[in-house]
C-alpha beads as a LAMMPS data file, in Angstrom:
LAMMPS data file: protein, C-alpha beads

309 atoms
308 bonds

1 atom types
1 bond types

-500.0 500.0 xlo xhi
-500.0 500.0 ylo yhi
-500.0 500.0 zlo zhi

Masses

1 110.0

Atoms # bond

1 1 1 0.000 0.000 0.000
2 1 1 1.372 3.391 -1.014
3 1 1 1.243 5.704 2.024
4 1 1 2.908 8.601 0.238
5 1 1 -0.238 9.893 -1.455
6 1 1 -2.409 10.113 1.722
7 1 1 0.424 11.896 3.526
8 1 1 0.814 14.379 0.673
9 1 1 -2.962 14.968 0.644
10 1 1 -2.890 15.599 4.389
11 1 1 -0.026 18.072 4.057
12 1 1 -1.886 19.895 1.285
13 1 1 -4.951 20.113 3.508
14 1 1 -2.835 21.539 6.336
15 1 1 -1.256 24.038 3.958
16 1 1 -4.649 25.189 2.675
17 1 1 -5.781 25.684 6.289
18 1 1 -2.575 27.427 7.370
19 1 1 -4.272 30.748 8.078
20 1 1 -6.835 29.101 10.378
21 1 1 -4.027 27.268 12.169
22 1 1 -2.169 30.549 12.661
23 1 1 -5.317 31.955 14.263
24 1 1 -5.174 29.111 16.811
25 1 1 -1.600 29.962 17.764
26 1 1 -2.331 32.773 20.326
27 1 1 -4.781 30.577 22.212
28 1 1 -2.345 27.649 22.130
29 1 1 0.460 29.821 23.492
30 1 1 -1.827 31.144 26.220
31 1 1 -2.686 27.657 27.462
32 1 1 0.909 26.458 27.241
33 1 1 2.272 29.430 29.188
34 1 1 -0.439 29.956 31.793
35 1 1 -2.008 26.492 32.191
36 1 1 0.552 23.802 31.357
37 1 1 3.946 25.323 32.143
38 1 1 2.934 26.159 35.760
39 1 1 2.210 22.459 36.397
40 1 1 5.955 22.150 37.008
41 1 1 5.407 24.247 40.135
42 1 1 3.427 21.522 41.937
43 1 1 6.810 20.198 43.104
44 1 1 6.700 23.004 45.678
45 1 1 3.995 21.059 47.520
46 1 1 6.475 18.229 48.160
47 1 1 9.450 20.398 49.121
48 1 1 10.446 22.910 51.767
49 1 1 10.541 25.628 49.159
50 1 1 13.060 28.433 49.479
51 1 1 12.817 31.261 46.974
52 1 1 16.610 31.638 46.833
53 1 1 17.293 27.933 46.230
54 1 1 14.560 27.574 43.606
55 1 1 12.262 24.621 43.077
56 1 1 14.952 22.062 42.236
57 1 1 17.402 23.349 44.816
58 1 1 14.948 23.282 47.717
59 1 1 15.078 20.161 49.928
60 1 1 12.306 17.592 49.947
61 1 1 9.862 17.797 52.826
62 1 1 9.885 15.203 55.583
63 1 1 7.784 12.016 55.505
64 1 1 8.878 11.340 51.906
65 1 1 7.666 14.708 50.681
66 1 1 4.171 14.421 52.176
67 1 1 4.715 16.465 55.346
68 1 1 2.814 19.509 54.085
69 1 1 -0.211 17.377 53.212
70 1 1 -0.081 15.807 56.677
71 1 1 0.089 19.268 58.251
72 1 1 -2.862 20.371 56.124
73 1 1 -5.099 17.467 57.104
74 1 1 -4.139 17.781 60.777
75 1 1 -4.672 21.544 60.831
76 1 1 -7.604 22.687 63.007
77 1 1 -8.628 24.982 60.146
78 1 1 -8.891 22.189 57.565
79 1 1 -12.358 20.989 58.532
80 1 1 -13.708 24.562 58.582
81 1 1 -12.349 25.598 55.182
82 1 1 -13.272 22.284 53.556
83 1 1 -16.818 22.441 54.945
84 1 1 -17.282 26.070 53.902
85 1 1 -15.921 25.418 50.403
86 1 1 -18.265 22.505 49.812
87 1 1 -21.315 24.176 51.362
88 1 1 -20.929 27.441 49.439
89 1 1 -20.543 25.536 46.164
90 1 1 -23.422 23.156 46.866
91 1 1 -25.721 26.013 47.860
92 1 1 -24.751 27.839 44.681
93 1 1 -25.518 24.777 42.551
94 1 1 -28.829 24.047 44.300
95 1 1 -30.192 27.600 44.293
96 1 1 -28.300 29.414 41.519
97 1 1 -27.947 26.756 38.822
98 1 1 -31.699 26.301 38.122
99 1 1 -32.400 30.051 37.893
100 1 1 -31.118 30.605 34.309
101 1 1 -33.201 27.604 33.220
102 1 1 -36.343 29.074 34.795
103 1 1 -35.623 32.481 33.277
104 1 1 -35.091 30.964 29.820
105 1 1 -38.345 28.996 30.070
106 1 1 -40.201 32.127 31.180
107 1 1 -38.727 34.344 28.449
108 1 1 -39.511 31.709 25.838
109 1 1 -43.191 32.077 26.686
110 1 1 -43.194 35.896 26.486
111 1 1 -44.886 37.133 23.327
112 1 1 -44.015 40.827 23.666
113 1 1 -40.642 41.446 21.999
114 1 1 -40.142 44.744 23.799
115 1 1 -40.704 43.206 27.218
116 1 1 -38.538 40.184 26.403
117 1 1 -35.624 42.314 25.220
118 1 1 -35.920 44.617 28.223
119 1 1 -35.792 41.729 30.688
120 1 1 -32.861 40.179 28.833
121 1 1 -30.882 43.426 28.784
122 1 1 -31.476 44.140 32.470
123 1 1 -30.607 40.590 33.539
124 1 1 -27.456 40.463 31.363
125 1 1 -25.941 43.678 32.731
126 1 1 -24.475 42.353 36.033
127 1 1 -22.420 39.778 34.127
128 1 1 -20.432 42.565 32.451
129 1 1 -19.619 44.247 35.756
130 1 1 -16.366 43.131 37.359
131 1 1 -16.443 41.019 40.510
132 1 1 -14.780 43.862 42.416
133 1 1 -17.566 46.289 41.508
134 1 1 -20.272 43.680 42.164
135 1 1 -18.809 43.026 45.607
136 1 1 -18.742 46.764 46.324
137 1 1 -22.390 47.059 45.311
138 1 1 -23.343 44.101 47.501
139 1 1 -21.455 45.677 50.392
140 1 1 -23.450 48.893 49.957
141 1 1 -26.761 47.039 49.605
142 1 1 -26.353 45.188 52.926
143 1 1 -24.539 47.890 54.899
144 1 1 -26.114 49.441 57.994
145 1 1 -27.707 52.228 55.964
146 1 1 -28.035 50.246 52.739
147 1 1 -31.052 49.346 50.656
148 1 1 -31.768 46.037 52.420
149 1 1 -31.899 47.654 55.859
150 1 1 -33.995 50.539 54.561
151 1 1 -36.567 48.152 53.100
152 1 1 -36.496 46.081 56.278
153 1 1 -37.089 49.246 58.292
154 1 1 -40.412 49.758 56.487
155 1 1 -41.587 46.466 57.997
156 1 1 -40.264 47.157 61.471
157 1 1 -36.978 45.202 61.319
158 1 1 -33.934 46.507 63.158
159 1 1 -30.943 47.395 60.932
160 1 1 -28.083 44.902 60.961
161 1 1 -24.489 44.745 59.790
162 1 1 -25.157 41.667 57.680
163 1 1 -21.572 41.129 56.527
164 1 1 -20.410 41.015 60.134
165 1 1 -22.855 38.219 61.012
166 1 1 -21.664 34.677 60.077
167 1 1 -25.201 33.369 59.658
168 1 1 -25.986 35.698 56.748
169 1 1 -22.836 35.343 54.657
170 1 1 -23.831 32.279 52.654
171 1 1 -27.232 33.734 51.831
172 1 1 -25.668 36.993 50.652
173 1 1 -23.102 35.093 48.596
174 1 1 -25.659 32.874 46.848
175 1 1 -28.152 35.685 46.169
176 1 1 -25.411 37.877 44.687
177 1 1 -24.321 34.968 42.477
178 1 1 -27.882 34.542 41.206
179 1 1 -28.102 38.252 40.466
180 1 1 -24.797 38.244 38.597
181 1 1 -25.211 35.046 36.569
182 1 1 -28.904 34.474 35.891
183 1 1 -29.173 36.566 32.726
184 1 1 -25.941 35.484 31.081
185 1 1 -26.530 31.834 31.993
186 1 1 -29.920 31.869 30.288
187 1 1 -28.384 32.611 26.866
188 1 1 -27.373 28.998 26.189
189 1 1 -30.764 27.727 27.284
190 1 1 -32.587 30.231 25.074
191 1 1 -30.424 29.088 22.154
192 1 1 -31.361 25.476 22.889
193 1 1 -35.047 26.409 22.966
194 1 1 -34.718 28.303 19.681
195 1 1 -33.464 25.086 18.064
196 1 1 -36.629 23.164 18.938
197 1 1 -38.608 22.213 15.855
198 1 1 -41.808 24.366 15.730
199 1 1 -43.672 21.361 14.358
200 1 1 -43.383 19.741 17.786
201 1 1 -45.405 22.591 19.284
202 1 1 -48.003 22.352 16.528
203 1 1 -48.344 18.611 17.018
204 1 1 -48.675 19.075 20.774
205 1 1 -51.423 21.660 20.293
206 1 1 -53.324 19.320 17.983
207 1 1 -53.066 16.599 20.625
208 1 1 -54.579 18.963 23.194
209 1 1 -51.419 19.918 25.118
210 1 1 -51.635 23.231 26.943
211 1 1 -48.737 25.600 27.606
212 1 1 -47.660 23.772 30.777
213 1 1 -47.589 20.433 28.940
214 1 1 -45.454 21.906 26.163
215 1 1 -42.972 23.238 28.729
216 1 1 -42.740 19.919 30.574
217 1 1 -42.665 17.528 27.624
218 1 1 -40.920 19.598 24.929
219 1 1 -38.918 22.502 26.369
220 1 1 -37.403 20.868 29.444
221 1 1 -36.202 17.730 27.572
222 1 1 -34.637 20.040 24.971
223 1 1 -32.661 21.776 27.738
224 1 1 -31.393 18.632 29.462
225 1 1 -28.240 18.067 27.294
226 1 1 -27.108 21.668 27.770
227 1 1 -27.950 21.625 31.480
228 1 1 -26.024 18.383 32.023
229 1 1 -22.840 19.733 30.428
230 1 1 -23.024 22.972 32.439
231 1 1 -23.771 21.020 35.624
232 1 1 -20.630 18.932 35.110
233 1 1 -18.594 22.143 34.913
234 1 1 -20.300 23.432 38.061
235 1 1 -19.567 20.223 39.960
236 1 1 -15.952 20.337 38.794
237 1 1 -15.670 23.798 40.336
238 1 1 -17.042 22.807 43.740
239 1 1 -13.626 23.124 45.361
240 1 1 -13.159 26.600 43.884
241 1 1 -16.290 28.212 45.396
242 1 1 -15.704 31.574 43.635
243 1 1 -13.085 32.472 46.207
244 1 1 -12.423 35.843 44.546
245 1 1 -15.837 37.121 45.610
246 1 1 -15.449 35.535 49.036
247 1 1 -12.119 37.328 49.434
248 1 1 -13.761 40.659 48.606
249 1 1 -16.778 40.177 50.880
250 1 1 -15.529 38.334 53.952
251 1 1 -13.820 39.570 57.102
252 1 1 -12.451 37.911 60.279
253 1 1 -15.888 38.047 61.915
254 1 1 -17.343 35.567 59.387
255 1 1 -14.387 33.218 58.899
256 1 1 -16.353 30.365 60.477
257 1 1 -18.841 30.340 57.577
258 1 1 -16.974 32.210 54.823
259 1 1 -13.354 31.063 54.863
260 1 1 -12.737 28.680 51.926
261 1 1 -9.676 26.888 50.593
262 1 1 -8.900 29.669 48.099
263 1 1 -8.927 32.442 50.688
264 1 1 -7.016 30.257 53.159
265 1 1 -4.326 29.671 50.532
266 1 1 -4.181 33.411 49.866
267 1 1 -3.714 34.325 53.529
268 1 1 -1.111 31.706 54.358
269 1 1 0.605 31.631 50.962
270 1 1 0.657 35.203 49.681
271 1 1 0.421 37.048 52.997
272 1 1 2.149 34.509 55.234
273 1 1 4.694 33.282 52.603
274 1 1 4.037 29.603 53.467
275 1 1 4.397 28.590 49.831
276 1 1 4.891 24.847 50.254
277 1 1 1.994 24.415 52.670
278 1 1 -0.432 26.372 50.513
279 1 1 0.811 24.635 47.348
280 1 1 -0.173 21.365 49.019
281 1 1 -3.611 22.820 49.811
282 1 1 -4.013 24.043 46.233
283 1 1 -2.952 20.665 44.816
284 1 1 -5.445 18.885 47.082
285 1 1 -8.136 21.269 45.829
286 1 1 -7.257 20.589 42.174
287 1 1 -7.153 16.803 42.572
288 1 1 -10.570 16.731 44.256
289 1 1 -11.976 18.983 41.506
290 1 1 -10.573 16.685 38.800
291 1 1 -12.077 13.620 40.469
292 1 1 -15.447 15.351 40.742
293 1 1 -15.438 16.128 37.002
294 1 1 -14.706 12.473 36.202
295 1 1 -17.440 11.225 38.527
296 1 1 -19.983 13.798 37.330
297 1 1 -19.280 12.964 33.702
298 1 1 -19.653 9.230 34.385
299 1 1 -22.925 9.771 36.248
300 1 1 -24.255 12.006 33.455
301 1 1 -23.363 9.446 30.787
302 1 1 -24.836 6.644 32.876
303 1 1 -28.146 8.244 33.886
304 1 1 -28.763 11.155 31.480
305 1 1 -27.168 9.797 28.264
306 1 1 -25.378 13.117 27.847
307 1 1 -21.814 13.982 28.871
308 1 1 -18.636 15.834 27.964
309 1 1 -16.961 12.706 26.587

Bonds

1 1 1 2
2 1 2 3
3 1 3 4
4 1 4 5
5 1 5 6
6 1 6 7
7 1 7 8
8 1 8 9
9 1 9 10
10 1 10 11
11 1 11 12
12 1 12 13
13 1 13 14
14 1 14 15
15 1 15 16
16 1 16 17
17 1 17 18
18 1 18 19
19 1 19 20
20 1 20 21
21 1 21 22
22 1 22 23
23 1 23 24
24 1 24 25
25 1 25 26
26 1 26 27
27 1 27 28
28 1 28 29
29 1 29 30
30 1 30 31
31 1 31 32
32 1 32 33
33 1 33 34
34 1 34 35
35 1 35 36
36 1 36 37
37 1 37 38
38 1 38 39
39 1 39 40
40 1 40 41
41 1 41 42
42 1 42 43
43 1 43 44
44 1 44 45
45 1 45 46
46 1 46 47
47 1 47 48
48 1 48 49
49 1 49 50
50 1 50 51
51 1 51 52
52 1 52 53
53 1 53 54
54 1 54 55
55 1 55 56
56 1 56 57
57 1 57 58
58 1 58 59
59 1 59 60
60 1 60 61
61 1 61 62
62 1 62 63
63 1 63 64
64 1 64 65
65 1 65 66
66 1 66 67
67 1 67 68
68 1 68 69
69 1 69 70
70 1 70 71
71 1 71 72
72 1 72 73
73 1 73 74
74 1 74 75
75 1 75 76
76 1 76 77
77 1 77 78
78 1 78 79
79 1 79 80
80 1 80 81
81 1 81 82
82 1 82 83
83 1 83 84
84 1 84 85
85 1 85 86
86 1 86 87
87 1 87 88
88 1 88 89
89 1 89 90
90 1 90 91
91 1 91 92
92 1 92 93
93 1 93 94
94 1 94 95
95 1 95 96
96 1 96 97
97 1 97 98
98 1 98 99
99 1 99 100
100 1 100 101
101 1 101 102
102 1 102 103
103 1 103 104
104 1 104 105
105 1 105 106
106 1 106 107
107 1 107 108
108 1 108 109
109 1 109 110
110 1 110 111
111 1 111 112
112 1 112 113
113 1 113 114
114 1 114 115
115 1 115 116
116 1 116 117
117 1 117 118
118 1 118 119
119 1 119 120
120 1 120 121
121 1 121 122
122 1 122 123
123 1 123 124
124 1 124 125
125 1 125 126
126 1 126 127
127 1 127 128
128 1 128 129
129 1 129 130
130 1 130 131
131 1 131 132
132 1 132 133
133 1 133 134
134 1 134 135
135 1 135 136
136 1 136 137
137 1 137 138
138 1 138 139
139 1 139 140
140 1 140 141
141 1 141 142
142 1 142 143
143 1 143 144
144 1 144 145
145 1 145 146
146 1 146 147
147 1 147 148
148 1 148 149
149 1 149 150
150 1 150 151
151 1 151 152
152 1 152 153
153 1 153 154
154 1 154 155
155 1 155 156
156 1 156 157
157 1 157 158
158 1 158 159
159 1 159 160
160 1 160 161
161 1 161 162
162 1 162 163
163 1 163 164
164 1 164 165
165 1 165 166
166 1 166 167
167 1 167 168
168 1 168 169
169 1 169 170
170 1 170 171
171 1 171 172
172 1 172 173
173 1 173 174
174 1 174 175
175 1 175 176
176 1 176 177
177 1 177 178
178 1 178 179
179 1 179 180
180 1 180 181
181 1 181 182
182 1 182 183
183 1 183 184
184 1 184 185
185 1 185 186
186 1 186 187
187 1 187 188
188 1 188 189
189 1 189 190
190 1 190 191
191 1 191 192
192 1 192 193
193 1 193 194
194 1 194 195
195 1 195 196
196 1 196 197
197 1 197 198
198 1 198 199
199 1 199 200
200 1 200 201
201 1 201 202
202 1 202 203
203 1 203 204
204 1 204 205
205 1 205 206
206 1 206 207
207 1 207 208
208 1 208 209
209 1 209 210
210 1 210 211
211 1 211 212
212 1 212 213
213 1 213 214
214 1 214 215
215 1 215 216
216 1 216 217
217 1 217 218
218 1 218 219
219 1 219 220
220 1 220 221
221 1 221 222
222 1 222 223
223 1 223 224
224 1 224 225
225 1 225 226
226 1 226 227
227 1 227 228
228 1 228 229
229 1 229 230
230 1 230 231
231 1 231 232
232 1 232 233
233 1 233 234
234 1 234 235
235 1 235 236
236 1 236 237
237 1 237 238
238 1 238 239
239 1 239 240
240 1 240 241
241 1 241 242
242 1 242 243
243 1 243 244
244 1 244 245
245 1 245 246
246 1 246 247
247 1 247 248
248 1 248 249
249 1 249 250
250 1 250 251
251 1 251 252
252 1 252 253
253 1 253 254
254 1 254 255
255 1 255 256
256 1 256 257
257 1 257 258
258 1 258 259
259 1 259 260
260 1 260 261
261 1 261 262
262 1 262 263
263 1 263 264
264 1 264 265
265 1 265 266
266 1 266 267
267 1 267 268
268 1 268 269
269 1 269 270
270 1 270 271
271 1 271 272
272 1 272 273
273 1 273 274
274 1 274 275
275 1 275 276
276 1 276 277
277 1 277 278
278 1 278 279
279 1 279 280
280 1 280 281
281 1 281 282
282 1 282 283
283 1 283 284
284 1 284 285
285 1 285 286
286 1 286 287
287 1 287 288
288 1 288 289
289 1 289 290
290 1 290 291
291 1 291 292
292 1 292 293
293 1 293 294
294 1 294 295
295 1 295 296
296 1 296 297
297 1 297 298
298 1 298 299
299 1 299 300
300 1 300 301
301 1 301 302
302 1 302 303
303 1 303 304
304 1 304 305
305 1 305 306
306 1 306 307
307 1 307 308
308 1 308 309
């Protein structure tokens, strides 16, 4: 069999697509530099890292390089930060994840174009505001003289410093996430609904299905593949818990319910310069996240017949 001709055909195809391949180059460089090259740095988690000796020059940690992991698991803070990380992420998935689906289903039933576009525009806006600004707005909303306390005052409630009370932090965090993500998250679901064959609706009407039946038996099944893929991504990010927003909103008074692995790593790694210890914590976080993606994908393929791979 002559393999020369297929190879030449392949090279010609690559040459004809050279401009498209060049367009991929910036993205490829980005991932190589910022996502793959730093993997080398996980060695810090197994060494007593010294900035002057470098990664290779630093000595290995005790207990065959696992001392920092042992210290992490034996730390009195570990249970608190692990619990808070999981709870914040689970609450976000349970309460925030369904909201874009509900909004997309509601907007799909709106017949007024003006009203539909207005709702979409208003709900999309928070997504384009930076997390820093969103956190500042949330801080003002729940401050002692903020909007929440003013509205509560109309009904006879005493004003509170909500961000200083541990019991309110998770609620504030989840509600702000819903506000920021509901509009943008609904875009994919609206696109999935737009792809539904109109003949299905006509057939359902002929068979006597009302609007509720069409939502349950046509719209929701059409959204399941998209929802499953997005849910897998959400589950994979459970150990992340949007720590950037937590870092901007929390304070020492609410550490017991707000401190997560990301903020703990920041305090002890960046502020406290305990690089090896926090590298171990970060590696633990990444490994758990990777395992969750694998498990979520398997469960989705097994029970929902839809998955990433």
